[in-house]
C-alpha positions as semicolon CSV with decimal commas, in nm:
position;residue;x (nm);y (nm);z (nm)
1;M;14,559;8,308;11,154
2;R;14,333;8,159;11,420
3;D;13,996;8,010;11,324
4;Y;13,726;8,275;11,356
5;G;13,454;8,050;11,212
6;F;13,444;8,189;10,859
7;L;13,346;7,938;10,591
8;F;13,356;8,082;10,240
9;D;13,197;7,921;9,936
10;T;13,162;8,203;9,686
11;T;12,941;8,142;9,383
12;Y;12,874;8,494;9,253
13;T;13,208;8,494;9,072
14;N;13,087;8,199;8,862
15;L;12,866;8,447;8,676
16;P;12,992;8,596;8,349
17;K;13,292;8,825;8,400
18;Q;13,086;9,137;8,324
19;F;12,926;9,118;8,668
20;F;13,235;9,175;8,883
21;I;13,602;9,266;8,896
22;K;13,840;9,118;9,151
23;S;14,032;9,388;9,333
24;K;14,254;9,461;9,631
25;I;14,250;9,717;9,907
26;G;14,529;9,915;10,066
27;T;14,673;9,875;10,415
28;I;14,525;10,085;10,694
29;A;14,796;10,236;10,913
30;E;14,595;10,295;11,231
31;P;14,276;10,084;11,232
32;K;14,067;10,089;11,549
33;I;13,750;9,892;11,609
34;V;13,470;10,134;11,698
35;V;13,177;9,896;11,731
36;F;13,142;9,522;11,683
37;N;12,812;9,334;11,659
38;D;12,860;9,043;11,898
39;E;12,500;8,925;11,856
40;L;12,523;8,909;11,477
41;S;12,866;8,750;11,492
42;E;12,738;8,464;11,707
43;M;12,422;8,433;11,498
44;I;12,622;8,362;11,182
45;G;12,862;8,125;11,350
46;L;13,168;8,344;11,402
47;K;13,405;8,310;11,698
48;F;13,518;8,649;11,824
49;S;13,418;8,624;12,190
50;D;13,777;8,608;12,315
51;S;13,950;8,803;12,037
52;S;14,130;9,127;12,110
53;S;14,037;9,470;11,976
54;T;14,363;9,463;11,779
55;E;14,262;9,141;11,606
56;K;13,919;9,279;11,519
57;S;14,071;9,606;11,401
58;N;14,307;9,429;11,162
59;I;14,045;9,190;11,025
60;F;13,770;9,445;10,973
61;S;14,003;9,703;10,821
62;G;14,124;9,449;10,564
63;N;14,478;9,435;10,697
64;D;14,447;9,070;10,796
65;L;14,168;8,901;10,601
66;P;14,048;8,548;10,686
67;E;14,127;8,247;10,471
68;G;13,890;8,210;10,178
69;V;13,839;8,582;10,118
70;D;13,887;8,679;9,753
71;L;13,783;9,043;9,723
72;F;13,574;9,162;9,432
73;S;13,345;9,452;9,346
74;Q;13,011;9,410;9,172
75;A;12,890;9,581;8,858
76;Y;12,535;9,709;8,837
77;A;12,333;9,990;8,687
78;G;12,054;10,199;8,829
79;H;11,787;10,456;8,778
80;Q;11,897;10,734;9,012
81;F;11,616;10,984;9,065
82;G;11,465;10,839;8,746
83;H;11,778;10,865;8,527
84;F;11,959;10,554;8,406
85;T;12,329;10,528;8,490
86;M;12,592;10,254;8,470
87;L;12,731;10,208;8,818
88;G;12,907;9,948;9,034
89;D;13,064;9,917;9,377
90;G;13,253;10,244;9,383
91;R;13,360;10,206;9,746
92;A;13,276;9,847;9,835
93;H;13,457;9,514;9,824
94;V;13,276;9,183;9,876
95;W;13,474;8,933;10,081
96;G;13,271;8,642;9,947
97;E;12,984;8,423;10,065
98;H;13,002;8,292;10,421
99;I;12,806;7,976;10,502
100;T;12,659;7,976;10,854
101;P;12,640;7,659;11,068
102;S;12,273;7,631;10,970
103;G;12,362;7,645;10,599
104;I;12,254;8,002;10,527
105;R;12,458;8,178;10,257
106;L;12,549;8,539;10,335
107;D;12,752;8,807;10,159
108;I;13,011;8,983;10,371
109;Q;13,112;9,318;10,227
110;F;13,335;9,612;10,309
111;K;13,195;9,961;10,254
112;G;13,432;10,257;10,243
113;S;13,734;10,036;10,175
114;G;13,883;10,244;9,894
115;R;13,879;10,286;9,521
116;T;13,755;10,014;9,286
117;P;13,736;9,995;8,904
118;Y;13,383;10,143;8,942
119;S;13,482;10,443;9,155
120;R;13,481;10,689;8,866
121;N;13,608;11,012;9,024
122;G;13,539;10,909;9,384
123;D;13,797;10,824;9,648
124;G;13,612;10,503;9,745
125;K;13,632;10,590;10,112
126;A;13,375;10,666;10,379
127;A;13,346;10,893;10,679
128;L;13,279;10,763;11,027
129;G;12,941;10,934;11,070
130;P;12,760;10,777;10,771
131;M;12,902;10,432;10,851
132;L;12,779;10,455;11,208
133;R;12,443;10,582;11,080
134;E;12,408;10,265;10,872
135;Y;12,502;10,055;11,174
136;I;12,246;10,228;11,399
137;I;11,956;10,237;11,153
138;S;12,004;9,886;11,012
139;E;12,019;9,741;11,364
140;S;11,711;9,940;11,456
141;L;11,516;9,801;11,162
142;F;11,628;9,449;11,251
143;N;11,507;9,495;11,609
144;L;11,179;9,636;11,477
145;G;11,130;9,311;11,283
146;I;11,196;9,455;10,937
147;S;11,401;9,276;10,671
148;T;11,741;9,439;10,637
149;T;12,109;9,397;10,569
150;R;12,302;9,419;10,894
151;S;12,625;9,571;11,014
152;L;12,894;9,351;11,165
153;A;13,160;9,609;11,246
154;V;13,280;9,965;11,201
155;V;13,652;10,040;11,210
156;S;13,799;10,390;11,216
157;T;14,092;10,424;10,977
158;G;14,274;10,718;11,129
159;E;14,266;10,881;10,783
160;P;14,105;11,219;10,710
161;I;13,822;11,209;10,455
162;M;13,758;11,517;10,245
163;R;13,390;11,600;10,198
164;E;13,237;11,940;10,266
165;M;13,482;11,935;10,555
166;V;13,755;11,706;10,685
167;L;13,600;11,404;10,859
168;P;13,739;11,093;11,028
169;G;13,748;10,790;10,796
170;A;13,589;10,451;10,860
171;I;13,510;10,113;10,704
172;L;13,180;9,932;10,759
173;T;13,147;9,554;10,731
174;R;12,799;9,461;10,606
175;V;12,619;9,127;10,599
176;A;12,346;9,061;10,342
177;S;12,152;8,771;10,193
178;S;12,311;8,895;9,873
179;H;12,387;9,222;9,698
180;I;12,182;9,137;9,389
181;R;11,975;9,444;9,307
182;V;11,718;9,554;9,053
183;G;12,012;9,750;8,915
184;T;12,207;9,426;8,869
185;F;11,936;9,309;8,630
186;E;11,937;9,645;8,455
187;F;12,312;9,608;8,409
188;A;12,260;9,259;8,262
189;A;11,995;9,390;8,023
190;A;12,230;9,667;7,909
191;Q;12,484;9,405;7,790
192;S;12,252;9,321;7,497
193;D;12,326;8,953;7,544
194;K;12,035;8,726;7,631
195;N;12,268;8,465;7,777
196;V;12,406;8,716;8,028
197;I;12,054;8,798;8,147
198;K;11,959;8,431;8,164
199;S;12,265;8,350;8,372
200;L;12,167;8,613;8,629
201;I;11,807;8,490;8,636
202;E;11,919;8,133;8,695
203;Y;12,168;8,235;8,961
204;T;11,915;8,453;9,146
205;I;11,653;8,179;9,145
206;K;11,901;7,921;9,273
207;R;12,023;8,153;9,548
208;H;11,701;8,316;9,665
209;Y;11,404;8,128;9,523
210;P;11,516;7,765;9,475
211;S;11,158;7,637;9,472
212;L;11,130;7,785;9,119
213;I;11,420;7,592;8,966
214;N;11,208;7,329;8,789
215;K;10,893;7,538;8,749
216;D;10,737;7,651;8,423
217;N;10,731;8,029;8,369
218;K;10,983;8,068;8,650
219;E;11,092;8,410;8,524
220;L;10,741;8,548;8,563
221;T;10,703;8,385;8,902
222;L;11,033;8,542;9,005
223;I;10,889;8,885;8,926
224;R;10,582;8,805;9,135
225;L;10,783;8,680;9,434
226;V;11,009;8,984;9,433
227;M;10,698;9,202;9,410
228;E;10,549;9,032;9,717
229;K;10,874;9,074;9,910
230;Q;10,885;9,444;9,827
231;V;10,523;9,497;9,924
232;D;10,592;9,346;10,265
233;L;10,907;9,554;10,307
234;I;10,746;9,887;10,219
235;V;10,442;9,815;10,439
236;H;10,678;9,765;10,734
237;W;10,868;10,086;10,651
238;M;10,539;10,273;10,653
239;R;10,438;10,107;10,981
240;V;10,727;10,264;11,172
241;G;10,754;10,592;10,980
242;F;11,081;10,500;10,810
243;I;11,194;10,697;10,505
244;H;11,469;10,529;10,303
245;G;11,561;10,849;10,125
246;V;11,716;10,714;9,804
247;M;11,503;10,437;9,651
248;N;11,707;10,418;9,332
249;T;11,686;10,083;9,152
250;D;12,044;10,007;9,261
251;N;11,924;10,037;9,623
252;M;11,647;9,777;9,591
253;T;11,745;9,416;9,658
254;I;11,598;9,106;9,499
255;S;11,599;8,939;9,841
256;G;11,362;9,200;9,987
257;E;11,613;9,337;10,238
258;T;11,656;9,706;10,315
259;I;11,994;9,816;10,183
260;D;12,216;10,124;10,154
261;Y;12,136;10,357;10,440
262;G;12,217;10,704;10,313
263;P;11,986;10,998;10,388
264;C;11,745;10,769;10,573
265;A;11,553;10,864;10,885
266;F;11,238;10,807;11,089
267;M;10,968;11,071;11,082
268;D;10,896;11,270;11,393
269;T;10,580;11,464;11,314
270;Y;10,360;11,289;11,060
271;D;10,402;11,434;10,712
272;P;10,322;11,213;10,410
273;N;10,535;11,441;10,191
274;K;10,839;11,430;10,417
275;V;11,183;11,382;10,258
276;F;11,526;11,383;10,421
277;S;11,760;11,369;10,122
278;S;11,906;11,713;10,063
279;I;11,902;11,656;9,685
280;D;11,546;11,519;9,655
281;H;11,402;11,851;9,547
282;G;11,110;11,692;9,364
283;R;11,017;11,474;9,666
284;R;11,045;11,162;9,451
285;Y;11,132;10,952;9,756
286;A;10,896;11,112;10,008
287;Y;10,737;10,891;10,274
288;D;10,405;10,852;10,093
289;N;10,572;10,793;9,755
290;Q;10,768;10,488;9,869
291;P;10,513;10,228;9,749
292;K;10,479;10,403;9,412
293;V;10,854;10,408;9,365
294;A;10,881;10,041;9,460
295;Q;10,626;9,958;9,191
296;W;10,816;10,172;8,938
297;N;11,139;9,994;9,028
298;L;10,972;9,655;8,985
299;A;10,863;9,756;8,637
300;R;11,231;9,816;8,554
301;L;11,310;9,469;8,692
302;A;11,038;9,312;8,480
303;E;11,165;9,487;8,166
304;S;11,512;9,348;8,228
305;I;11,396;8,993;8,299
306;L;11,171;8,983;7,995
307;L;11,475;9,041;7,772
308;G;11,610;8,705;7,891
309;I;11,294;8,503;7,823
310;E;11,301;8,273;7,520
311;S;10,923;8,261;7,487
312;N;10,721;8,483;7,259
313;I;10,757;8,823;7,424
314;E;10,412;8,931;7,309
315;K;10,265;8,638;7,501
316;V;10,443;8,698;7,832
317;L;10,442;9,080;7,831
318;P;10,075;9,113;7,933
319;V;10,134;8,864;8,215
320;A;10,432;9,062;8,343
321;E;10,237;9,387;8,320
322;G;9,954;9,224;8,512
323;I;10,192;9,125;8,791
324;I;10,330;9,478;8,821
325;N;9,980;9,624;8,815
326;E;9,884;9,396;9,103
327;F;10,131;9,578;9,324
328;S;9,898;9,863;9,418
329;V;9,612;9,625;9,496
330;V;9,824;9,390;9,707
331;Y;9,997;9,682;9,876
332;K;9,675;9,859;9,974
333;K;9,528;9,541;10,118
334;K;9,837;9,477;10,330
335;W;9,876;9,844;10,423
336;L;9,517;9,861;10,550
337;A;9,565;9,542;10,751
338;M;9,885;9,687;10,896
339;M;9,720;10,017;10,986
340;G;9,432;9,823;11,137
341;S;9,676;9,638;11,360
342;K;9,825;9,971;11,472
343;L;9,475;10,056;11,593
344;G;9,409;9,716;11,751
345;L;9,179;9,590;11,475
346;F;9,207;9,216;11,409
347;F;8,995;9,238;11,094
348;L;8,866;9,521;10,878
349;R;8,507;9,637;10,858
350;K;8,344;9,857;10,598
351;D;8,421;10,195;10,756
352;D;8,768;10,114;10,892
353;E;8,954;10,269;10,599
354;K;8,775;10,598;10,666
355;L;8,863;10,571;11,035
356;I;9,230;10,523;10,950
357;Y;9,249;10,815;10,709
358;E;9,064;11,046;10,947
359;L;9,330;10,985;11,211
360;L;9,615;11,040;10,964
361;D;9,454;11,362;10,838
362;W;9,421;11,489;11,195
363;M;9,783;11,394;11,268
364;E;9,908;11,582;10,963
365;K;9,707;11,895;11,041
366;N;9,817;11,899;11,404
367;N;10,182;11,804;11,353
368;A;10,133;11,500;11,571
369;D;10,434;11,279;11,632
370;F;10,397;10,957;11,431
371;T;10,557;10,716;11,678
372;K;10,425;10,872;11,998
373;T;10,067;10,910;11,874
374;F;10,027;10,541;11,797
375;R;10,211;10,438;12,113
376;D;9,991;10,666;12,322
377;L;9,686;10,501;12,169
378;S;9,827;10,157;12,246
379;N;9,662;10,151;12,587
380;A;9,323;10,217;12,426
381;T;9,268;10,496;12,677
382;Y;9,244;10,867;12,609
383;P;9,597;11,013;12,577
384;H;9,696;11,277;12,832
385;S;9,913;11,495;12,609
386;K;9,778;11,843;12,537
387;I;9,788;11,784;12,163
388;F;9,493;11,545;12,197
389;D;9,281;11,807;12,372
390;D;9,102;11,873;12,047
391;N;8,734;11,831;11,963
392;Q;8,803;11,667;11,627
393;F;9,033;11,412;11,789
394;R;8,784;11,343;12,068
395;Q;8,514;11,263;11,814
396;W;8,752;11,032;11,628
397;F;8,858;10,866;11,954
398;D;8,497;10,790;12,049
399;R;8,431;10,631;11,707
400;W;8,748;10,423;11,743
401;Q;8,649;10,308;12,092
402;N;8,313;10,195;11,959
403;R;8,486;10,013;11,673
404;L;8,706;9,819;11,917
405;K;8,390;9,667;12,065
406;Y;8,333;9,477;11,741
407;N;8,662;9,289;11,771
408;D;8,617;8,917;11,822
409;R;8,877;8,930;12,100
410;S;8,923;9,107;12,432
411;L;9,033;9,467;12,473
412;Q;9,353;9,341;12,630
413;S;9,422;9,140;12,315
414;A;9,380;9,457;12,108
415;I;9,622;9,642;12,338
416;S;9,876;9,360;12,307
417;L;9,843;9,371;11,926
418;M;9,899;9,747;11,919
419;K;10,203;9,730;12,145
420;S;10,354;9,461;11,923
421;V;10,346;9,680;11,611
422;N;10,374;10,035;11,749
423;P;10,731;10,086;11,874
424;N;10,797;10,271;12,195
425;I;11,134;10,386;12,070
426;I;11,294;10,466;11,736
427;P;11,639;10,616;11,670
428;R;11,516;10,974;11,654
429;N;11,707;11,198;11,416
430;H;11,822;11,453;11,671
431;I;11,956;11,181;11,899
432;V;12,133;11,001;11,614
433;D;12,286;11,334;11,514
434;Q;12,412;11,392;11,868
435;V;12,554;11,039;11,885
436;L;12,737;11,077;11,554
437;K;12,886;11,412;11,652
438;S;13,011;11,262;11,978
439;A;13,163;10,967;11,791
440;E;13,339;11,197;11,546
441;S;13,499;11,372;11,843
442;G;13,611;11,037;11,990
443;D;13,337;10,980;12,249
444;F;13,162;10,647;12,176
445;K;12,965;10,614;12,501
446;P;12,649;10,777;12,355
447;L;12,669;10,530;12,063
448;S;12,689;10,235;12,300
449;D;12,397;10,367;12,505
450;L;12,178;10,421;12,199
451;L;12,248;10,072;12,063
452;I;12,133;9,928;12,396
453;A;11,821;10,146;12,394
454;I;11,706;10,032;12,048
455;K;11,747;9,662;12,132
456;E;11,388;9,614;12,247
457;P;11,189;9,887;12,073
458;Y;10,844;9,761;12,174
459;K;10,923;9,732;12,544
460;E;10,852;10,013;12,790
461;R;11,157;10,091;13,003
462;T;11,204;10,388;13,231
463;S;11,580;10,363;13,180
464;I;11,549;10,480;12,819
465;S;11,292;10,756;12,862
466;K;11,531;11,020;12,727
467;Y;11,529;10,843;12,389
468;E;11,152;10,883;12,369
469;D;11,166;11,261;12,396
470;L;11,057;11,462;12,095
471;P;11,309;11,704;11,947
472;K;11,297;12,064;12,058
473;P;11,252;12,318;11,776
474;N;11,627;12,385;11,764
475;E;11,704;12,009;11,757
476;Q;11,498;11,916;11,451
477;I;11,699;11,756;11,170
478;L;11,561;11,855;10,831
479;H;11,814;11,675;10,608
480;T;12,043;11,377;10,630
481;Y;12,325;11,290;10,392
482;C;12,466;10,978;10,227
483;G;12,831;11,076;10,284
484;T;12,968;10,980;9,943
């Protein structure tokens, strides 16, 4: 095989054998590359610029894997909708850890590549639509400046996948800093072996937080650093109206990357109670609940880590609890600063929190579009849309205009700040749905066009105006699905 630039140095399989099982995948009879991420490929040092579609199809279907790949599936547990379950990669195979030219270590993983020892009763396969959804949404988050796993390729398999209906099959290739999750620590804790937990703690610190290696109380500091990463991640989700949909502990990474794009979506009209998952009847993972769930998940991480600490548990437990309790304080401070930036405020004054909540309350009552409202305000001039022709909004707008005068910078600086954090375009649900339906019927032009449109989400471009349009009543997407 020619040299495509892969350099594997896999360390995860040095962990105790409980954490993984090496496995193989079957041959795909008719693989066809659907989309390939040239930008990501070059970024991580791969050489596919002059490779054929046949070569890509065979590599990213698993028919012709590069040298150094030694497939395995990871074990982990998870609280799914609050209930603890032993899990694992039921439809995923990790290639190994690729080292980029700059020395960055990245997992490369197949998703939808067939049964594994953790598949239980599943077929281990994936349909084209959900794999393309992950590609679209993960690339969108990356372009929005939000920490995320990324998609390298999607290959159609030519095989029918049985779900509620027969769907075309596909395999996604995902790139991540690692696939270590809160659920990985829960799995370690469930082994009732302190050495197993300690090995995972040491490995995680070495891989993601090497500055802690020789520190005292490194386990507690690890909890704090993961907490800070998650605060930043959730604040950014909230900034763009993103709803993950299934914030189970097995879907929360230790690296702070967004992972596992199932029933995820961006809000259209602002609704703090909005959910997209068809099975989230209790609204556990609603938009406004995301920070609370992240804190709950971190408490499960702390519980697991504490079981691996040699020190007197009664001494470190209050410290760990204190770290978890800090989450809400740290989150609110960063959330307010973020919301201030969406309104062009470089610093917060006494009444700014009230100003922020008054706008959000008005948006909720008037079914205002989340993305468009903030983008319309990003010129600091009165919006022209009819929805703003409202006395309550006018009063709020006047108070906001007066508040902008207290900035220590020019109005143009405030406008530039707002346009840097309020996207002009998001992958709206109705458009994504249209793109996926076209792809399932064999037309990939709408997919290509959308991927170009979401490249520069903060830039105003007349060529992409159709992607800014709000959904008509008959186009609204109420639920999205994970596709398992």
